[in-house]
Biopython code that builds the backbone (N, CA, C, O; Angstrom):
import numpy as np
from Bio.PDB.StructureBuilder import StructureBuilder

atoms = [
    (1, "MET", "N", (0.841, -1.178, 0.000)),
    (1, "MET", "CA", (0.000, 0.000, 0.000)),
    (1, "MET", "C", (0.888, 1.244, 0.000)),
    (1, "MET", "O", (1.839, 1.356, 0.773)),
    (2, "ILE", "N", (0.548, 2.166, -0.885)),
    (2, "ILE", "CA", (1.250, 3.447, -0.944)),
    (2, "ILE", "C", (0.209, 4.547, -0.806)),
    (2, "ILE", "O", (-0.780, 4.571, -1.537)),
    (3, "GLY", "N", (0.434, 5.445, 0.124)),
    (3, "GLY", "CA", (-0.443, 6.595, 0.312)),
    (3, "GLY", "C", (0.278, 7.865, -0.102)),
    (3, "GLY", "O", (1.462, 8.038, 0.186)),
    (4, "ILE", "N", (-0.438, 8.750, -0.775)),
    (4, "ILE", "CA", (0.140, 10.020, -1.217)),
    (4, "ILE", "C", (-0.809, 11.130, -0.786)),
    (4, "ILE", "O", (-2.019, 11.042, -0.998)),
    (5, "ILE", "N", (-0.255, 12.170, -0.182)),
    (5, "ILE", "CA", (-1.058, 13.312, 0.239)),
    (5, "ILE", "C", (-0.696, 14.496, -0.660)),
    (5, "ILE", "O", (0.473, 14.841, -0.828)),
    (6, "PHE", "N", (-1.740, 15.104, -1.231)),
    (6, "PHE", "CA", (-1.591, 16.251, -2.121)),
    (6, "PHE", "C", (-2.251, 17.474, -1.491)),
    (6, "PHE", "O", (-3.210, 17.354, -0.729)),
    (7, "GLY", "N", (-1.734, 18.631, -1.817)),
    (7, "GLY", "CA", (-2.373, 19.887, -1.457)),
    (7, "GLY", "C", (-2.935, 20.525, -2.712)),
    (7, "GLY", "O", (-2.313, 20.496, -3.774)),
    (8, "PHE", "N", (-4.125, 21.104, -2.574)),
    (8, "PHE", "CA", (-4.745, 21.820, -3.691)),
    (8, "PHE", "C", (-5.456, 23.017, -3.085)),
    (8, "PHE", "O", (-6.578, 22.906, -2.593)),
    (9, "GLY", "N", (-4.789, 24.162, -3.128)),
    (9, "GLY", "CA", (-5.338, 25.337, -2.447)),
    (9, "GLY", "C", (-5.378, 25.063, -0.954)),
    (9, "GLY", "O", (-4.360, 24.714, -0.356)),
    (10, "SER", "N", (-6.551, 25.218, -0.349)),
    (10, "SER", "CA", (-6.692, 24.957, 1.079)),
    (10, "SER", "C", (-7.179, 23.536, 1.349)),
    (10, "SER", "O", (-7.398, 23.166, 2.503)),
    (11, "GLU", "N", (-7.348, 22.751, 0.315)),
    (11, "GLU", "CA", (-7.865, 21.396, 0.457)),
    (11, "GLU", "C", (-6.734, 20.367, 0.401)),
    (11, "GLU", "O", (-5.691, 20.597, -0.211)),
    (12, "THR", "N", (-6.967, 19.243, 1.048)),
    (12, "THR", "CA", (-6.024, 18.144, 1.045)),
    (12, "THR", "C", (-6.667, 16.941, 0.385)),
    (12, "THR", "O", (-7.834, 16.641, 0.636)),
    (13, "LEU", "N", (-5.912, 16.248, -0.458)),
    (13, "LEU", "CA", (-6.382, 15.048, -1.130)),
    (13, "LEU", "C", (-5.440, 13.918, -0.762)),
    (13, "LEU", "O", (-4.220, 14.062, -0.849)),
    (14, "GLU", "N", (-6.008, 12.791, -0.350)),
    (14, "GLU", "CA", (-5.203, 11.612, -0.063)),
    (14, "GLU", "C", (-5.544, 10.532, -1.077)),
    (14, "GLU", "O", (-6.716, 10.248, -1.321)),
    (15, "VAL", "N", (-4.525, 9.937, -1.662)),
    (15, "VAL", "CA", (-4.687, 8.871, -2.647)),
    (15, "VAL", "C", (-3.980, 7.639, -2.106)),
    (15, "VAL", "O", (-2.838, 7.718, -1.655)),
    (16, "ARG", "N", (-4.659, 6.506, -2.152)),
    (16, "ARG", "CA", (-4.052, 5.235, -1.745)),
    (16, "ARG", "C", (-4.039, 4.281, -2.926)),
    (16, "ARG", "O", (-5.044, 4.087, -3.610)),
    (17, "VAL", "N", (-2.877, 3.694, -3.142)),
    (17, "VAL", "CA", (-2.723, 2.687, -4.184)),
    (17, "VAL", "C", (-2.530, 1.350, -3.478)),
    (17, "VAL", "O", (-1.568, 1.159, -2.733)),
    (18, "MET", "N", (-3.462, 0.427, -3.723)),
    (18, "MET", "CA", (-3.395, -0.902, -3.117)),
    (18, "MET", "C", (-3.516, -1.925, -4.245)),
    (18, "MET", "O", (-4.618, -2.239, -4.694)),
    (19, "GLY", "N", (-2.385, -2.435, -4.691)),
    (19, "GLY", "CA", (-2.395, -3.350, -5.829)),
    (19, "GLY", "C", (-2.850, -2.606, -7.073)),
    (19, "GLY", "O", (-2.239, -1.615, -7.473)),
    (20, "ASN", "N", (-3.931, -3.089, -7.687)),
    (20, "ASN", "CA", (-4.491, -2.428, -8.871)),
    (20, "ASN", "C", (-5.653, -1.514, -8.533)),
    (20, "ASN", "O", (-6.344, -1.040, -9.434)),
    (21, "ASP", "N", (-5.882, -1.260, -7.261)),
    (21, "ASP", "CA", (-6.979, -0.401, -6.835)),
    (21, "ASP", "C", (-6.441, 0.935, -6.349)),
    (21, "ASP", "O", (-5.412, 1.004, -5.678)),
    (22, "VAL", "N", (-7.162, 1.996, -6.703)),
    (22, "VAL", "CA", (-6.791, 3.348, -6.283)),
    (22, "VAL", "C", (-7.984, 3.949, -5.548)),
    (22, "VAL", "O", (-9.111, 3.905, -6.043)),
    (23, "TYR", "N", (-7.734, 4.511, -4.363)),
    (23, "TYR", "CA", (-8.778, 5.111, -3.541)),
    (23, "TYR", "C", (-8.442, 6.580, -3.300)),
    (23, "TYR", "O", (-7.275, 6.955, -3.196)),
    (24, "PHE", "N", (-9.485, 7.400, -3.214)),
    (24, "PHE", "CA", (-9.328, 8.843, -3.050)),
    (24, "PHE", "C", (-10.120, 9.319, -1.836)),
    (24, "PHE", "O", (-11.177, 8.776, -1.515)),
    (25, "ARG", "N", (-9.586, 10.349, -1.165)),
    (25, "ARG", "CA", (-10.298, 10.977, -0.041)),
    (25, "ARG", "C", (-9.853, 12.425, 0.053)),
    (25, "ARG", "O", (-8.662, 12.729, -0.009)),
    (26, "THR", "N", (-10.831, 13.318, 0.203)),
    (26, "THR", "CA", (-10.502, 14.731, 0.395)),
    (26, "THR", "C", (-10.591, 15.057, 1.880)),
    (26, "THR", "O", (-11.066, 14.249, 2.678)),
    (27, "SER", "N", (-10.134, 16.239, 2.236)),
    (27, "SER", "CA", (-10.165, 16.650, 3.641)),
    (27, "SER", "C", (-11.598, 16.825, 4.141)),
    (27, "SER", "O", (-11.827, 16.837, 5.350)),
    (28, "GLN", "N", (-12.565, 16.960, 3.232)),
    (28, "GLN", "CA", (-13.965, 17.121, 3.634)),
    (28, "GLN", "C", (-14.607, 15.800, 4.045)),
    (28, "GLN", "O", (-15.468, 15.773, 4.924)),
    (29, "PHE", "N", (-14.190, 14.711, 3.414)),
    (29, "PHE", "CA", (-14.853, 13.428, 3.614)),
    (29, "PHE", "C", (-13.944, 12.463, 4.353)),
    (29, "PHE", "O", (-12.730, 12.451, 4.147)),
    (30, "MET", "N", (-14.542, 11.656, 5.215)),
    (30, "MET", "CA", (-13.769, 10.741, 6.045)),
    (30, "MET", "C", (-13.554, 9.384, 5.382)),
    (30, "MET", "O", (-12.654, 8.649, 5.787)),
    (31, "GLN", "N", (-14.343, 9.036, 4.386)),
    (31, "GLN", "CA", (-14.237, 7.731, 3.758)),
    (31, "GLN", "C", (-13.503, 7.814, 2.433)),
    (31, "GLN", "O", (-13.579, 8.816, 1.722)),
    (32, "PHE", "N", (-12.792, 6.743, 2.115)),
    (32, "PHE", "CA", (-12.154, 6.634, 0.814)),
    (32, "PHE", "C", (-13.182, 6.162, -0.196)),
    (32, "PHE", "O", (-14.130, 5.456, 0.150)),
    (33, "THR", "N", (-12.989, 6.555, -1.444)),
    (33, "THR", "CA", (-13.846, 6.112, -2.535)),
    (33, "THR", "C", (-12.966, 5.745, -3.719)),
    (33, "THR", "O", (-11.836, 6.217, -3.842)),
    (34, "THR", "N", (-13.494, 4.908, -4.576)),
    (34, "THR", "CA", (-12.787, 4.589, -5.815)),
    (34, "THR", "C", (-13.060, 5.717, -6.806)),
    (34, "THR", "O", (-13.787, 6.659, -6.494)),
    (35, "ILE", "N", (-12.491, 5.622, -7.970)),
    (35, "ILE", "CA", (-12.732, 6.651, -8.995)),
    (35, "ILE", "C", (-14.205, 6.684, -9.384)),
    (35, "ILE", "O", (-14.691, 7.708, -9.863)),
    (36, "ASP", "N", (-14.927, 5.575, -9.185)),
    (36, "ASP", "CA", (-16.363, 5.542, -9.498)),
    (36, "ASP", "C", (-17.147, 6.550, -8.667)),
    (36, "ASP", "O", (-18.179, 7.052, -9.112)),
    (37, "GLY", "N", (-16.665, 6.847, -7.463)),
    (37, "GLY", "CA", (-17.370, 7.759, -6.569)),
    (37, "GLY", "C", (-16.970, 9.215, -6.723)),
    (37, "GLY", "O", (-17.515, 10.077, -6.034)),
    (38, "LEU", "N", (-16.033, 9.506, -7.609)),
    (38, "LEU", "CA", (-15.585, 10.883, -7.790)),
    (38, "LEU", "C", (-16.441, 11.609, -8.819)),
    (38, "LEU", "O", (-16.964, 11.005, -9.756)),
    (39, "LYS", "N", (-16.570, 12.896, -8.625)),
    (39, "LYS", "CA", (-17.256, 13.737, -9.593)),
    (39, "LYS", "C", (-16.178, 14.304, -10.518)),
    (39, "LYS", "O", (-15.404, 15.178, -10.129)),
    (40, "LEU", "N", (-16.144, 13.796, -11.736)),
    (40, "LEU", "CA", (-15.118, 14.218, -12.680)),
    (40, "LEU", "C", (-15.535, 15.487, -13.413)),
    (40, "LEU", "O", (-16.720, 15.713, -13.659)),
    (41, "SER", "N", (-14.575, 16.290, -13.749)),
    (41, "SER", "CA", (-14.811, 17.503, -14.519)),
    (41, "SER", "C", (-14.836, 17.140, -16.002)),
    (41, "SER", "O", (-13.893, 16.535, -16.514)),
    (42, "LYS", "N", (-15.908, 17.506, -16.685)),
    (42, "LYS", "CA", (-16.008, 17.208, -18.114)),
    (42, "LYS", "C", (-14.897, 17.905, -18.888)),
    (42, "LYS", "O", (-14.336, 17.327, -19.819)),
    (43, "VAL", "N", (-14.577, 19.122, -18.521)),
    (43, "VAL", "CA", (-13.512, 19.874, -19.193)),
    (43, "VAL", "C", (-12.176, 19.147, -19.026)),
    (43, "VAL", "O", (-11.410, 19.023, -19.982)),
    (44, "GLY", "N", (-11.897, 18.665, -17.801)),
    (44, "GLY", "CA", (-10.651, 17.937, -17.543)),
    (44, "GLY", "C", (-10.583, 16.623, -18.299)),
    (44, "GLY", "O", (-9.534, 16.253, -18.827)),
    (45, "VAL", "N", (-11.709, 15.917, -18.349)),
    (45, "VAL", "CA", (-11.748, 14.638, -19.063)),
    (45, "VAL", "C", (-11.523, 14.861, -20.557)),
    (45, "VAL", "O", (-10.765, 14.122, -21.186)),
    (46, "ILE", "N", (-12.169, 15.864, -21.124)),
    (46, "ILE", "CA", (-12.028, 16.135, -22.557)),
    (46, "ILE", "C", (-10.612, 16.625, -22.873)),
    (46, "ILE", "O", (-10.092, 16.379, -23.962)),
    (47, "LYS", "N", (-9.999, 17.313, -21.919)),
    (47, "LYS", "CA", (-8.612, 17.752, -22.105)),
    (47, "LYS", "C", (-7.687, 16.530, -22.197)),
    (47, "LYS", "O", (-6.744, 16.506, -22.987)),
    (48, "GLU", "N", (-7.977, 15.533, -21.382)),
    (48, "GLU", "CA", (-7.178, 14.297, -21.371)),
    (48, "GLU", "C", (-7.542, 13.380, -22.538)),
    (48, "GLU", "O", (-6.667, 12.761, -23.143)),
    (49, "PHE", "N", (-8.831, 13.294, -22.850)),
    (49, "PHE", "CA", (-9.330, 12.411, -23.907)),
    (49, "PHE", "C", (-10.194, 13.214, -24.878)),
    (49, "PHE", "O", (-11.418, 13.206, -24.750)),
    (50, "PRO", "N", (-9.594, 13.902, -25.839)),
    (50, "PRO", "CA", (-10.363, 14.750, -26.762)),
    (50, "PRO", "C", (-11.422, 13.990, -27.564)),
    (50, "PRO", "O", (-12.406, 14.586, -28.002)),
    (51, "ASP", "N", (-11.234, 12.687, -27.761)),
    (51, "ASP", "CA", (-12.196, 11.911, -28.536)),
    (51, "ASP", "C", (-13.539, 11.737, -27.826)),
    (51, "ASP", "O", (-14.497, 11.269, -28.443)),
    (52, "LEU", "N", (-13.631, 12.101, -26.553)),
    (52, "LEU", "CA", (-14.882, 11.959, -25.791)),
    (52, "LEU", "C", (-15.739, 13.222, -25.828)),
    (52, "LEU", "O", (-16.767, 13.288, -25.155)),
    (53, "LYS", "N", (-15.332, 14.214, -26.599)),
    (53, "LYS", "CA", (-16.019, 15.514, -26.588)),
    (53, "LYS", "C", (-17.518, 15.416, -26.859)),
    (53, "LYS", "O", (-18.297, 16.032, -26.132)),
    (54, "GLY", "N", (-17.944, 14.689, -27.846)),
    (54, "GLY", "CA", (-19.369, 14.616, -28.172)),
    (54, "GLY", "C", (-20.056, 13.379, -27.625)),
    (54, "GLY", "O", (-21.216, 13.125, -27.949)),
    (55, "ASN", "N", (-19.364, 12.607, -26.805)),
    (55, "ASN", "CA", (-19.902, 11.350, -26.307)),
    (55, "ASN", "C", (-20.697, 11.565, -25.019)),
    (55, "ASN", "O", (-20.205, 12.186, -24.078)),
    (56, "ASP", "N", (-21.921, 11.052, -24.983)),
    (56, "ASP", "CA", (-22.761, 11.193, -23.781)),
    (56, "ASP", "C", (-22.263, 10.339, -22.618)),
    (56, "ASP", "O", (-22.553, 10.649, -21.463)),
    (57, "ASP", "N", (-21.528, 9.283, -22.898)),
    (57, "ASP", "CA", (-21.009, 8.393, -21.849)),
    (57, "ASP", "C", (-19.564, 8.720, -21.489)),
    (57, "ASP", "O", (-18.810, 7.830, -21.096)),
    (58, "TRP", "N", (-19.172, 9.979, -21.618)),
    (58, "TRP", "CA", (-17.792, 10.393, -21.372)),
    (58, "TRP", "C", (-17.304, 9.992, -19.984)),
    (58, "TRP", "O", (-16.148, 9.599, -19.825)),
    (59, "ASN", "N", (-18.171, 10.088, -18.982)),
    (59, "ASN", "CA", (-17.778, 9.789, -17.611)),
    (59, "ASN", "C", (-17.419, 8.311, -17.454)),
    (59, "ASN", "O", (-16.361, 7.982, -16.919)),
    (60, "LYS", "N", (-18.287, 7.434, -17.912)),
    (60, "LYS", "CA", (-18.059, 5.988, -17.800)),
    (60, "LYS", "C", (-16.819, 5.558, -18.574)),
    (60, "LYS", "O", (-16.030, 4.743, -18.095)),
    (61, "ILE", "N", (-16.654, 6.105, -19.760)),
    (61, "ILE", "CA", (-15.504, 5.738, -20.592)),
    (61, "ILE", "C", (-14.200, 6.214, -19.952)),
    (61, "ILE", "O", (-13.212, 5.480, -19.955)),
    (62, "ALA", "N", (-14.183, 7.424, -19.406)),
    (62, "ALA", "CA", (-12.980, 7.958, -18.750)),
    (62, "ALA", "C", (-12.609, 7.108, -17.537)),
    (62, "ALA", "O", (-11.432, 6.824, -17.317)),
    (63, "ILE", "N", (-13.601, 6.702, -16.751)),
    (63, "ILE", "CA", (-13.342, 5.864, -15.584)),
    (63, "ILE", "C", (-12.780, 4.515, -16.023)),
    (63, "ILE", "O", (-11.833, 4.005, -15.425)),
    (64, "SER", "N", (-13.363, 3.948, -17.058)),
    (64, "SER", "CA", (-12.898, 2.668, -17.586)),
    (64, "SER", "C", (-11.454, 2.765, -18.072)),
    (64, "SER", "O", (-10.648, 1.873, -17.807)),
    (65, "ARG", "N", (-11.125, 3.840, -18.779)),
    (65, "ARG", "CA", (-9.761, 4.027, -19.277)),
    (65, "ARG", "C", (-8.767, 4.182, -18.130)),
    (65, "ARG", "O", (-7.652, 3.665, -18.196)),
    (66, "PHE", "N", (-9.176, 4.898, -17.076)),
    (66, "PHE", "CA", (-8.302, 5.067, -15.913)),
    (66, "PHE", "C", (-8.017, 3.712, -15.275)),
    (66, "PHE", "O", (-6.867, 3.392, -14.973)),
    (67, "LYS", "N", (-9.060, 2.921, -15.072)),
    (67, "LYS", "CA", (-8.889, 1.605, -14.449)),
    (67, "LYS", "C", (-7.985, 0.703, -15.284)),
    (67, "LYS", "O", (-7.134, 0.000, -14.739)),
    (68, "GLU", "N", (-8.164, 0.720, -16.595)),
    (68, "GLU", "CA", (-7.326, -0.095, -17.479)),
    (68, "GLU", "C", (-5.867, 0.348, -17.417)),
    (68, "GLU", "O", (-4.960, -0.484, -17.415)),
    (69, "LYS", "N", (-5.649, 1.644, -17.366)),
    (69, "LYS", "CA", (-4.273, 2.167, -17.301)),
    (69, "LYS", "C", (-3.595, 1.706, -16.012)),
    (69, "LYS", "O", (-2.435, 1.295, -16.035)),
    (70, "ILE", "N", (-4.313, 1.772, -14.890)),
    (70, "ILE", "CA", (-3.748, 1.339, -13.606)),
    (70, "ILE", "C", (-3.470, -0.162, -13.622)),
    (70, "ILE", "O", (-2.445, -0.600, -13.100)),
    (71, "LYS", "N", (-4.362, -0.956, -14.210)),
    (71, "LYS", "CA", (-4.165, -2.411, -14.276)),
    (71, "LYS", "C", (-2.927, -2.784, -15.076)),
    (71, "LYS", "O", (-2.307, -3.813, -14.806)),
    (72, "LYS", "N", (-2.557, -1.966, -16.058)),
    (72, "LYS", "CA", (-1.390, -2.249, -16.890)),
    (72, "LYS", "C", (-0.074, -1.913, -16.191)),
    (72, "LYS", "O", (0.996, -2.295, -16.664)),
    (73, "MET", "N", (-0.150, -1.200, -15.065)),
    (73, "MET", "CA", (1.055, -0.829, -14.332)),
    (73, "MET", "C", (1.651, -2.086, -13.688)),
    (73, "MET", "O", (0.922, -2.989, -13.276)),
    (74, "ASN", "N", (2.974, -2.130, -13.609)),
    (74, "ASN", "CA", (3.661, -3.312, -13.092)),
    (74, "ASN", "C", (3.576, -3.457, -11.572)),
    (74, "ASN", "O", (3.579, -4.572, -11.049)),
    (75, "ASN", "N", (3.501, -2.328, -10.870)),
    (75, "ASN", "CA", (3.474, -2.390, -9.408)),
    (75, "ASN", "C", (2.871, -1.098, -8.844)),
    (75, "ASN", "O", (2.561, -0.165, -9.586)),
    (76, "GLU", "N", (2.713, -1.066, -7.521)),
    (76, "GLU", "CA", (2.118, 0.096, -6.857)),
    (76, "GLU", "C", (2.968, 1.348, -7.039)),
    (76, "GLU", "O", (2.436, 2.446, -7.202)),
    (77, "LYS", "N", (4.291, 1.180, -7.010)),
    (77, "LYS", "CA", (5.183, 2.333, -7.141)),
    (77, "LYS", "C", (4.991, 3.016, -8.500)),
    (77, "LYS", "O", (4.944, 4.243, -8.576)),
    (78, "GLU", "N", (4.882, 2.227, -9.562)),
    (78, "GLU", "CA", (4.678, 2.786, -10.899)),
    (78, "GLU", "C", (3.339, 3.533, -10.965)),
    (78, "GLU", "O", (3.256, 4.608, -11.560)),
    (79, "ALA", "N", (2.292, 2.961, -10.354)),
    (79, "ALA", "CA", (0.976, 3.610, -10.335)),
    (79, "ALA", "C", (1.038, 4.906, -9.529)),
    (79, "ALA", "O", (0.448, 5.909, -9.931)),
    (80, "ALA", "N", (1.739, 4.898, -8.406)),
    (80, "ALA", "CA", (1.862, 6.096, -7.575)),
    (80, "ALA", "C", (2.599, 7.202, -8.320)),
    (80, "ALA", "O", (2.196, 8.364, -8.262)),
    (81, "GLU", "N", (3.674, 6.852, -9.019)),
    (81, "GLU", "CA", (4.425, 7.853, -9.783)),
    (81, "GLU", "C", (3.571, 8.435, -10.902)),
    (81, "GLU", "O", (3.630, 9.636, -11.169)),
    (82, "TYR", "N", (2.779, 7.591, -11.558)),
    (82, "TYR", "CA", (1.876, 8.069, -12.607)),
    (82, "TYR", "C", (0.859, 9.062, -12.029)),
    (82, "TYR", "O", (0.612, 10.114, -12.618)),
    (83, "LEU", "N", (0.271, 8.723, -10.875)),
    (83, "LEU", "CA", (-0.726, 9.597, -10.253)),
    (83, "LEU", "C", (-0.117, 10.935, -9.841)),
    (83, "LEU", "O", (-0.744, 11.983, -9.995)),
    (84, "ILE", "N", (1.095, 10.893, -9.321)),
    (84, "ILE", "CA", (1.768, 12.133, -8.920)),
    (84, "ILE", "C", (1.957, 13.035, -10.138)),
    (84, "ILE", "O", (1.613, 14.216, -10.100)),
    (85, "GLU", "N", (2.496, 12.481, -11.204)),
    (85, "GLU", "CA", (2.739, 13.283, -12.407)),
    (85, "GLU", "C", (1.438, 13.764, -13.039)),
    (85, "GLU", "O", (1.365, 14.897, -13.513)),
    (86, "ASP", "N", (0.414, 12.918, -13.050)),
    (86, "ASP", "CA", (-0.855, 13.292, -13.657)),
    (86, "ASP", "C", (-1.562, 14.386, -12.854)),
    (86, "ASP", "O", (-2.071, 15.344, -13.435)),
    (87, "LEU", "N", (-1.598, 14.254, -11.541)),
    (87, "LEU", "CA", (-2.282, 15.253, -10.720)),
    (87, "LEU", "C", (-1.514, 16.578, -10.660)),
    (87, "LEU", "O", (-2.118, 17.633, -10.466)),
    (88, "LYS", "N", (-0.207, 16.531, -10.824)),
    (88, "LYS", "CA", (0.587, 17.768, -10.877)),
    (88, "LYS", "C", (0.124, 18.656, -12.025)),
    (88, "LYS", "O", (0.101, 19.880, -11.900)),
    (89, "LYS", "N", (-0.250, 18.029, -13.157)),
    (89, "LYS", "CA", (-0.699, 18.791, -14.326)),
    (89, "LYS", "C", (-1.936, 19.619, -14.016)),
    (89, "LYS", "O", (-2.181, 20.635, -14.665)),
    (90, "TYR", "N", (-2.713, 19.196, -13.035)),
    (90, "TYR", "CA", (-3.967, 19.877, -12.703)),
    (90, "TYR", "C", (-3.852, 20.736, -11.447)),
    (90, "TYR", "O", (-4.864, 21.160, -10.889)),
    (91, "GLY", "N", (-2.622, 20.995, -11.002)),
    (91, "GLY", "CA", (-2.404, 21.923, -9.901)),
    (91, "GLY", "C", (-2.295, 21.291, -8.520)),
    (91, "GLY", "O", (-2.168, 22.006, -7.526)),
    (92, "TYR", "N", (-2.341, 19.968, -8.441)),
    (92, "TYR", "CA", (-2.182, 19.306, -7.150)),
    (92, "TYR", "C", (-0.703, 19.213, -6.815)),
    (92, "TYR", "O", (0.107, 18.838, -7.662)),
    (93, "LYS", "N", (-0.347, 19.557, -5.572)),
    (93, "LYS", "CA", (1.044, 19.553, -5.150)),
    (93, "LYS", "C", (1.278, 18.350, -4.239)),
    (93, "LYS", "O", (0.688, 18.274, -3.161)),
    (94, "PRO", "N", (2.134, 17.404, -4.653)),
    (94, "PRO", "CA", (2.411, 16.252, -3.794)),
    (94, "PRO", "C", (3.184, 16.685, -2.550)),
    (94, "PRO", "O", (4.216, 17.347, -2.652)),
    (95, "LEU", "N", (2.680, 16.308, -1.386)),
    (95, "LEU", "CA", (3.296, 16.728, -0.130)),
    (95, "LEU", "C", (4.027, 15.581, 0.571)),
    (95, "LEU", "O", (5.189, 15.724, 0.951)),
    (96, "TYR", "N", (3.344, 14.443, 0.740)),
    (96, "TYR", "CA", (3.903, 13.314, 1.484)),
    (96, "TYR", "C", (3.583, 12.004, 0.785)),
    (96, "TYR", "O", (2.589, 11.883, 0.068)),
    (97, "MET", "N", (4.468, 11.009, 1.017)),
    (97, "MET", "CA", (4.218, 9.657, 0.537)),
    (97, "MET", "C", (4.487, 8.699, 1.681)),
    (97, "MET", "O", (5.478, 8.826, 2.400)),
    (98, "GLN", "N", (3.588, 7.740, 1.837)),
    (98, "GLN", "CA", (3.730, 6.737, 2.880)),
    (98, "GLN", "C", (3.677, 5.361, 2.232)),
    (98, "GLN", "O", (2.752, 5.060, 1.477)),
    (99, "LYS", "N", (4.672, 4.525, 2.529)),
    (99, "LYS", "CA", (4.736, 3.196, 1.941)),
    (99, "LYS", "C", (4.558, 2.141, 3.021)),
    (99, "LYS", "O", (5.260, 2.145, 4.033)),
    (100, "LYS", "N", (3.611, 1.237, 2.796)),
    (100, "LYS", "CA", (3.366, 0.064, 3.638)),
    (100, "LYS", "C", (3.218, 0.408, 5.121)),
    (100, "LYS", "O", (3.669, -0.354, 5.976)),
    (101, "GLY", "N", (2.606, 1.524, 5.432)),
    (101, "GLY", "CA", (2.327, 1.886, 6.813)),
    (101, "GLY", "C", (3.481, 2.525, 7.561)),
    (101, "GLY", "O", (3.331, 2.862, 8.735)),
    (102, "PHE", "N", (4.621, 2.700, 6.923)),
    (102, "PHE", "CA", (5.737, 3.348, 7.588)),
    (102, "PHE", "C", (5.492, 4.852, 7.667)),
    (102, "PHE", "O", (4.532, 5.361, 7.090)),
    (103, "ARG", "N", (6.338, 5.538, 8.363)),
    (103, "ARG", "CA", (6.200, 6.976, 8.549)),
    (103, "ARG", "C", (6.209, 7.701, 7.194)),
    (103, "ARG", "O", (7.026, 7.391, 6.327)),
    (104, "PRO", "N", (5.292, 8.673, 7.017)),
    (104, "PRO", "CA", (5.261, 9.406, 5.743)),
    (104, "PRO", "C", (6.548, 10.185, 5.501)),
    (104, "PRO", "O", (7.153, 10.720, 6.431)),
    (105, "GLN", "N", (6.951, 10.237, 4.245)),
    (105, "GLN", "CA", (8.137, 10.997, 3.858)),
    (105, "GLN", "C", (7.705, 12.206, 3.047)),
    (105, "GLN", "O", (6.830, 12.114, 2.186)),
    (106, "LYS", "N", (8.324, 13.324, 3.329)),
    (106, "LYS", "CA", (8.008, 14.560, 2.604)),
    (106, "LYS", "C", (8.532, 14.465, 1.177)),
    (106, "LYS", "O", (9.662, 14.034, 0.946)),
    (107, "LEU", "N", (7.696, 14.875, 0.222)),
    (107, "LEU", "CA", (8.109, 14.878, -1.179)),
    (107, "LEU", "C", (8.614, 16.251, -1.568)),
    (107, "LEU", "O", (8.144, 17.267, -1.054)),
    (108, "LYS", "N", (9.570, 16.277, -2.476)),
    (108, "LYS", "CA", (10.167, 17.557, -2.900)),
    (108, "LYS", "C", (9.503, 18.047, -4.139)),
    (108, "LYS", "O", (9.861, 19.106, -4.654)),
]
sb = StructureBuilder()
sb.init_structure("model")
sb.init_model(0)
sb.init_chain("A")
sb.init_seg("    ")
for serial, (resi, resn, name, xyz) in enumerate(atoms, 1):
    if name == "N":
        sb.init_residue(resn, " ", resi, " ")
    sb.init_atom(name, np.array(xyz, "f"), 0.0, 1.0, " ", f" {name:<3s}", serial, name[0])
structure = sb.get_structure()
């Protein structure tokens, strides 16, 4: 299990990678959710996947593509690095990373 804490303005986002599963939690909510429980931005999805612009099922397709991409990753570390780089593009600042329950390490 790898946990990553991001800052976004005054909000905190925690992401956990457990095998091929990714869970998200914001500072507002106490429970983790999968990508299925997130409210995705249509503008952000279309920016990432321009072919979904006129598609009514853009949300389902984007979630499916995300899950497939994570499943193709070789290990949790590769998935965590991908998430860090991907979320950085949208203004999220990686703050800490915690591996297998050990003490969190500050990210630069």
